[in-house]
C-alpha positions as CSV (number, residue, x, y, z in Angstrom):
1,M,70.6,-6.4,12.5
2,T,71.8,-2.9,11.7
3,S,69.3,-0.3,10.3
4,K,69.5,3.1,8.7
5,R,66.6,5.3,7.8
6,T,66.3,8.3,5.4
7,N,63.2,10.0,3.9
8,T,63.3,7.7,0.8
9,C,64.5,4.3,2.2
10,E,65.2,2.2,5.2
11,D,68.3,-0.1,5.0
12,H,68.6,-3.3,7.1
13,S,71.6,-5.6,6.9
14,R,72.6,-8.8,8.6
15,V,75.1,-11.6,8.1
16,V,73.7,-15.1,8.5
17,N,75.5,-18.4,8.2
18,V,74.1,-20.8,5.7
19,E,75.0,-24.5,5.9
20,D,75.1,-26.6,2.7
21,N,76.6,-30.2,2.7
22,G,78.6,-29.6,5.8
23,M,80.1,-26.3,4.6
24,V,79.1,-23.1,6.4
25,T,79.1,-19.9,4.3
26,P,78.5,-16.4,5.6
27,L,75.8,-14.7,3.6
28,K,75.2,-10.9,3.8
29,L,71.6,-9.8,3.5
30,Q,70.8,-6.2,2.7
31,I,67.2,-5.2,2.7
32,W,66.3,-1.9,1.2
33,D,62.8,-0.7,2.0
34,V,62.3,2.0,-0.6
35,A,59.3,4.2,-1.1
36,G,57.7,4.1,-4.6
37,E,57.9,7.8,-5.2
38,G,59.7,9.3,-8.3
39,K,62.7,10.5,-6.2
40,T,63.4,6.8,-5.3
41,H,63.3,5.8,-8.9
42,D,65.9,8.4,-9.8
43,L,68.2,6.7,-7.3
44,A,67.3,3.1,-8.3
45,Q,70.6,2.3,-9.9
46,F,72.3,2.6,-6.5
47,F,69.7,0.3,-4.8
48,V,69.8,-2.5,-7.4
49,R,73.4,-2.9,-8.4
50,G,74.9,-6.3,-7.6
51,V,71.5,-7.8,-6.6
52,Q,71.2,-11.6,-6.6
53,V,67.7,-11.8,-5.2
54,A,65.0,-9.1,-5.3
55,I,61.7,-9.1,-3.4
56,L,59.3,-6.7,-5.1
57,V,56.3,-5.8,-2.9
58,Y,53.1,-4.2,-4.2
59,S,49.8,-3.3,-2.6
60,I,47.0,-5.6,-3.8
61,N,44.5,-2.7,-3.4
62,S,46.5,-0.4,-5.7
63,K,46.8,-0.9,-9.5
64,P,49.4,1.9,-9.8
65,S,51.5,0.0,-7.2
66,F,51.4,-3.1,-9.3
67,H,52.2,-1.3,-12.5
68,K,55.3,0.3,-11.0
69,L,56.8,-3.2,-10.7
70,D,57.7,-3.0,-14.4
71,T,60.0,-0.1,-13.8
72,W,61.8,-1.8,-10.9
73,I,62.2,-4.9,-13.0
74,E,63.8,-2.8,-15.8
75,H,66.2,-1.2,-13.3
76,L,67.2,-4.7,-12.1
77,E,67.7,-6.0,-15.6
78,E,69.9,-3.0,-16.5
79,S,72.2,-3.4,-13.5
80,N,72.4,-7.2,-13.1
81,D,73.1,-10.2,-15.3
82,D,71.7,-12.9,-13.2
83,F,69.2,-12.6,-10.4
84,M,65.9,-14.0,-9.0
85,I,62.7,-12.0,-8.4
86,F,60.1,-12.8,-5.8
87,L,56.8,-10.9,-6.2
88,V,54.8,-10.3,-3.0
89,G,51.3,-8.7,-2.7
90,N,50.7,-7.0,0.6
91,K,47.7,-5.6,2.4
92,S,45.6,-8.7,2.0
93,D,44.3,-8.1,5.5
94,L,42.3,-5.1,4.2
95,E,38.7,-5.9,3.4
96,D,38.3,-4.0,0.1
């Protein structure tokens, strides 16, 4: 897996082979771990162009984190015709 890190995001990519009915297809995975700050939202069009699957992660102990998901979904809809979204709540290990 290759990785790049900047102040606003961390980029990981890897090619995996997926087998389906005896055919092996290489699949490129790109994972962009982007911060939720305003600077990142200004660059969102570059992160979400050509997306087929999006995994949106929010903090379960932060309502603002959850409400920012709407903006990311809008960015995805503006830049892509057909894609899937998976929603993941993190920080469930915290007591409060």
